C-alpha positions in Angstrom: 0.0 0.0 0.0 1.0 3.6 -0.5 0.2 6.9 1.1 -2.0 9.2 -0.9 -1.4 12.9 -0.4 -3.9 15.8 -0.6 -2.5 19.3 -0.8 -3.1 22.8 -2.1 -1.8 24.0 -5.4 -2.1 27.8 -4.8 -1.6 30.1 -1.8 -3.8 28.1 0.5 -7.5 28.2 1.3 -8.3 26.0 -1.7 -10.8 23.9 0.3 -8.6 21.0 1.5 -10.7 20.3 4.6 -13.9 19.8 2.7 -12.3 17.4 0.2 -10.5 15.4 3.0 -13.8 15.1 4.7 -15.4 13.8 1.5 -12.7 11.2 0.9 -12.2 10.2 4.6 -14.7 7.3 4.6 -12.4 5.5 2.2 -9.3 5.7 4.3 -8.2 4.0 7.6 -5.9 6.9 8.6 -5.9 10.7 7.9 -2.5 12.2 8.8 -1.8 15.9 9.0 1.8 16.4 8.0 2.9 20.0 8.4 1.9 23.5 9.5 0.3 24.8 12.6 -3.0 26.4 13.8 -2.7 29.1 11.1 -4.5 26.6 9.0 -8.3 26.8 8.9 -10.0 23.8 7.3 -13.7 24.4 7.0 -16.2 21.5 6.8 -19.9 21.7 6.4 -22.4 18.8 6.7 -25.8 18.1 8.2 -26.5 21.8 8.5 -23.4 22.4 10.7 -20.1 24.1 10.1 -16.8 23.2 11.7 -13.4 24.9 11.4 -10.4 22.7 12.2 -7.0 24.3 12.9 -4.8 21.3 13.9 -7.0 18.3 14.0 -7.2 16.3 10.7 -10.3 16.6 8.7 -11.3 12.9 9.0 -12.2 13.2 12.6 -16.0 12.9 12.0 -15.8 9.4 10.7 -16.1 6.7 13.4 -13.9 4.1 11.6 -11.2 6.5 10.5 -8.2 7.2 12.7 -6.6 10.6 12.7 -3.0 11.6 13.3 -1.3 14.9 14.0 2.1 14.2 12.5 5.6 15.0 13.6 5.9 17.8 11.0 3.1 19.8 12.6 3.7 22.5 15.3 1.1 22.4 18.0 -0.3 25.1 20.2 -1.7 23.2 23.1 -4.1 26.1 24.0 -5.6 26.2 20.5 -5.8 22.4 20.3 -7.6 22.3 23.6 -10.1 24.9 22.5 -10.7 22.9 19.3 -11.2 19.7 21.2 -13.6 21.4 23.7 -15.6 23.0 20.9 -16.0 19.6 19.1 -17.1 18.0 22.4 -19.7 20.7 22.9 -21.0 19.9 19.4 -21.3 16.2 20.3 -18.0 14.9 19.2 -16.0 13.8 22.2 -12.6 12.8 20.8 -11.3 11.3 24.0 -14.4 9.0 24.1 -14.2 8.2 20.4 -10.4 7.5 20.7 -9.8 8.3 17.0 -7.2 11.0 17.5 -3.4 10.3 17.9 -0.6 12.8 18.3 3.0 12.4 17.2 5.5 12.5 20.1 8.0 14.3 17.7 5.6 17.2 16.9 7.0 20.5 18.3 5.1 22.7 20.7 4.2 26.4 20.3 4.9 28.2 23.6 3.2 31.5 24.6 6.5 33.3 24.2 6.8 32.0 20.6 3.7 34.1 19.9 5.3 37.2 21.5 8.3 36.8 19.3 6.1 36.4 16.3 4.2 39.6 17.0 7.4 41.6 17.9 9.2 40.5 14.8 6.3 41.4 12.5 5.9 44.8 14.2 9.6 45.5 13.7 9.4 44.8 10.0 6.8 47.5 9.5 5.7 47.9 5.9 7.9 44.9 4.9 6.0 42.5 7.1 5.3 39.0 5.9 1.6 39.0 6.9 2.1 36.4 9.7 -1.0 35.1 11.5 0.9 35.8 14.7 0.3 32.3 15.9 4.0 31.7 16.9 4.5 29.3 14.1 7.6 30.8 12.5 9.5 31.2 15.8 8.6 27.6 16.7 10.0 26.2 13.5 13.1 28.4 14.1 13.6 26.7 17.5 13.1 23.3 15.8 15.8 23.9 13.2 17.9 25.6 15.9 17.7 22.4 18.0 16.1 24.3 20.9 12.5 23.2 20.6 10.2 21.3 22.9 8.3 18.3 21.5 5.1 16.6 22.6 7.0 13.6 23.9 8.9 16.0 26.2 5.7 16.7 28.2 5.9 13.2 29.7 9.4 13.6 31.1 9.9 14.5 34.7 12.0 17.6 33.9 9.6 19.0 31.4 8.9 22.2 33.3 12.7 22.8 33.6 13.1 22.4 29.9 10.1 24.7 29.3 11.6 27.4 31.6 15.0 27.2 29.9 13.4 27.9 26.5 11.2 30.6 27.9 14.1 32.3 29.5 15.9 32.4 26.1 12.8 33.9 24.5 12.5 36.6 27.3 16.1 37.5 26.8 15.6 37.9 23.0 12.5 40.0 23.5 14.2 42.2 25.9 17.4 42.7 23.9 15.9 42.9 20.5 12.6 44.7 21.1 12.9 46.2 24.6 9.6 44.8 25.9 8.1 41.6 27.2 4.3 41.5 27.5 2.7 39.7 30.5 2.0 36.1 29.4 1.3 34.5 32.9 -2.3 33.9 32.1 -1.5 32.2 28.8 1.2 30.2 30.5 -1.3 28.8 32.9 -3.6 27.9 30.1 -0.6 26.2 28.3 0.0 23.8 31.1 -3.7 23.0 31.5 -3.9 22.2 27.8 -0.8 20.0 28.0 -2.6 17.9 30.6 -5.4 17.3 28.2 -3.1 16.5 25.3 -1.4 13.8 27.5 -4.8 12.0 27.8 -4.7 11.2 24.1 -2.6 8.5 22.4 0.9 9.9 22.0 2.6 7.8 19.3 5.8 7.3 17.3 4.1 8.4 14.2 6.7 7.1 11.7 6.3 3.6 13.0 2.5 3.9 13.2 2.1 5.1 9.6 4.5 2.4 8.2 2.7 -0.2 10.2 -0.6 0.8 8.6 0.9 0.4 5.2 2.3 -3.0 6.0 -1.1 -4.1 7.1 -2.6 -3.0 3.8 -4.5 -0.1 5.3 -5.2 3.1 3.4 -3.6 6.3 4.5 -4.2 9.9 3.3 -1.7 12.6 4.2 -3.4 16.0 4.6 -1.5 19.2 3.9 -2.1 22.7 5.1 -1.6 26.1 3.4 -0.6 25.7 -0.3 2.4 25.0 -2.6 3.1 28.7 -3.3 3.7 29.1 0.5 6.3 26.4 0.7 9.4 27.5 2.6 11.7 26.3 -0.2 9.7 26.8 -3.4 7.1 29.4 -2.6 7.1 33.1 -3.1 9.9 33.6 -0.6 10.1 35.4 1.8 6.3 35.7 1.8 5.8 32.0 2.7 5.0 29.8 5.6 7.7 28.1 7.7 7.2 24.5 6.6 7.3 22.3 3.4 3.8 22.3 2.0 4.6 20.1 -0.9 4.6 16.3 -1.3 8.1 16.2 0.0 6.8 17.6 3.3 4.6 14.5 3.6 7.7 12.3 3.7 9.5 14.3 6.3 6.3 15.3 8.2 5.2 11.7 8.7 8.3 9.6 8.3 7.5 7.8 5.1 9.9 7.0 2.2 9.4 8.7 -1.2 8.6 5.3 -2.8 5.6 5.0 -0.5 3.8 7.9 -2.1 0.7 6.9 -4.2 -1.8 9.3 -5.6 -1.1 13.0 -5.2 -4.4 15.0 -5.2 -3.9 18.7 -5.9 -6.7 21.2 -5.0 -7.2 24.5 -6.7 -9.9 27.2 -6.8 -11.5 28.0 -10.1 -10.0 31.5 -9.5 -7.2 32.4 -7.1 -6.9 34.0 -3.6 -4.1 34.9 -1.2 -3.9 36.1 2.4 -1.2 38.3 3.8 1.7 40.1 2.0 3.6 39.0 -1.0 3.3 38.9 -4.8 0.1 37.9 -6.5 0.4 38.4 -10.3 -3.3 38.0 -11.1 -4.7 40.1 -8.2 -7.8 42.1 -8.9 -7.8 45.4 -7.0 -11.1 46.5 -8.4 -14.9 45.8 -8.2 -14.5 42.4 -9.8 -12.0 41.4 -7.1 -14.4 42.7 -4.4 -17.3 40.8 -6.1 -15.2 37.5 -6.0 -14.5 38.2 -2.3 -18.1 38.8 -1.5 -19.7 35.9 -3.4 -16.9 33.5 -2.3 -17.0 34.6 1.3 -13.2 35.0 1.0 -12.3 35.7 4.6 -9.8 33.6 6.6 -11.3 30.7 8.5 -8.9 31.2 11.3 -8.1 34.9 11.2 -11.1 36.4 9.5 -8.8 38.5 7.4 -10.2 39.4 3.9 -8.4 37.4 1.2 -7.0 39.0 -1.9 -8.6 37.7 -5.0 -7.6 37.3 -8.7 -8.0 35.1 -11.8 -6.6 31.6 -12.1 -2.8 31.5 -12.6 -1.7 28.7 -15.0 2.1 29.2 -14.8 1.8 28.9 -11.0 -0.4 25.9 -11.2 2.0 24.1 -13.7 4.8 24.9 -11.3 2.9 23.4 -8.3 1.9 20.3 -10.3 5.5 19.7 -11.3 6.8 20.1 -7.7 4.3 17.8 -6.2 3.9 15.1 -8.9 0.2 15.7 -9.0 -1.8 12.7 -10.4 -5.3 14.1 -10.1 -6.9 17.4 -9.3 -9.9 18.9 -7.5 -11.4 22.2 -8.6 -13.3 24.1 -5.9 -15.6 27.1 -5.9 -16.7 26.8 -9.5 -20.1 28.1 -8.1 -18.5 31.4 -7.2 -17.9 32.2 -10.9 -21.5 31.8 -11.8 -22.9 35.0 -13.2 -19.6 36.4 -14.6 -20.1 37.0 -18.3 -16.4 36.7 -18.9 -13.7 35.1 -16.7 -9.9 35.0 -17.4 -7.0 32.7 -17.1 -3.3 33.9 -16.8 -1.5 31.9 -19.5 1.9 33.6 -19.4 3.8 36.4 -17.6 5.5 39.4 -19.2 8.8 39.3 -17.2 11.9 41.3 -17.7 10.9 42.0 -21.3 10.1 38.3 -22.1 6.9 36.4 -22.3 7.3 33.2 -20.2 5.0 30.4 -19.1 6.8 29.3 -16.0 7.4 30.5 -12.4 10.7 32.5 -12.3 13.1 32.8 -9.4 11.8 36.1 -8.2 8.3 37.6 -8.5 8.7 39.7 -5.3 11.1 42.4 -6.5 10.5 41.9 -10.2 6.9 42.2 -11.3 5.4 39.3 -13.3 2.7 41.0 -15.4 -0.1 38.4 -16.3 -1.1 37.7 -19.9 -4.8 36.9 -19.7 -7.0 34.7 -21.9 -10.7 35.6 -22.0 -13.1 32.7 -21.4 -16.9 32.7 -21.6 -18.5 32.5 -18.2 -21.7 30.7 -17.2 -24.8 32.1 -15.6 -26.3 28.8 -14.2 -26.5 28.3 -10.4 -24.3 25.2 -9.7 -25.1 24.7 -6.0 -27.9 22.3 -6.5 -26.5 20.1 -9.3 -25.9 16.4 -8.5 -25.4 14.9 -12.0 -22.6 15.3 -14.6 -25.3 16.0 -17.2 -26.3 19.1 -15.3 -22.9 20.8 -15.6 -23.3 23.8 -17.9 -21.6 23.5 -21.3 -19.4 26.6 -20.7 -18.2 25.3 -17.3 -17.4 22.0 -19.0 -15.5 23.9 -21.6 -13.5 25.6 -18.9 -12.7 22.3 -17.2 -11.6 20.8 -20.6 -9.4 23.8 -21.2 -7.7 23.5 -17.8 -7.2 19.7 -18.2 -5.5 20.3 -21.6 -3.3 23.1 -20.3 -2.3 21.4 -17.0 -2.1 17.9 -18.4 -3.7 16.3 -15.3 -7.3 15.2 -15.0 -9.7 17.1 -12.8 -11.4 14.2 -10.9 -13.6 16.2 -8.5 -15.6 19.3 -8.9 -16.9 21.2 -5.8 -20.0 23.4 -6.3 -20.6 24.5 -2.8 -19.3 24.2 0.8 -21.4 21.2 1.9 -20.0 17.7 1.9 -22.7 16.7 -0.6 -21.9 19.4 -3.1 -19.1 17.4 -4.7 -19.2 15.8 -8.2 -16.9 13.0 -9.4 -15.9 13.8 -13.0 -13.8 10.8 -13.9 
């Protein structure tokens, strides 16, 4: 057996949570492999809406196990709130026993969030657009070999280890920024949340995932954010702090590259981005505002308005190449209903050349989009359940994208609910 991977092909917010939820019944294990609580995976079913920040999106299926992998950074306070909110909604994860946490996953401390906010403040107009969740500083401690991991919470000297790292952070905040906000209340909440985490199954995730494969069980790796936010291959420095690509599934779960099976890439029928950084097809006009309004384009975690624009084919081709995408999902096709004309970026005008690939730098050097006009469709898609009901102009758009991207679009999402998903192939 192999691990299938599901990830975003744009700048995040493509609808990964919904699609993982749709597919979860067919898998034995859903494993989140990177990122932190800056992710907001929105799921809707049975008239209810859930936003998951750290917990994998297969959590609502009784026979599907869920793993927070070693590549994830965990804020215990946020995770506890998430667990408590699900319990209040009738989903007691401790009682269900279908959530496991990797011992090697790193912990976000209250002082990591202070460092995040101070760093962003100091950068002024050049700020990255961080969600201020402490994720960047936590990954910095991880690579600097200073971090605390979930498994450390079970050791007798955990509080001493915690204090040593906090003292380092306080020293940094004092010397670099001249201030340290009071975090005593959040610190108390941190230790209370750690107690709850320790009631769950803490596992050696690399052994667990490979054991599932040996037993012939099906595993789906769930990514967060999107390919264009990858720390190595995204629009650096306006990126996240982890590897959001298929390679990140290997390091974030402890699986070998030859154990990767299907790679399912998700993209919106248009494009969005949150935070700072380049966005070649961005629409700073009434059309962009209309896309934001109709698509409810506001961050599931932060509530921040998303920047909107037309679909970017050079960026998508780049993401497909990096990830080895074998099949795709197009979401939010319903949002484009009613636009007489829509557009696709086919090339960039870049340093006097017309190119169809993602160049080294689109931050300091502008990539001007070359747009192709495409007929839109007026039909409401939200109620369609059969392939025969897909409007001809939408089908033409799908056919065009498949030809250009050379990967089949297997699923089409026409609304936020679990049921509003069509299988095209």
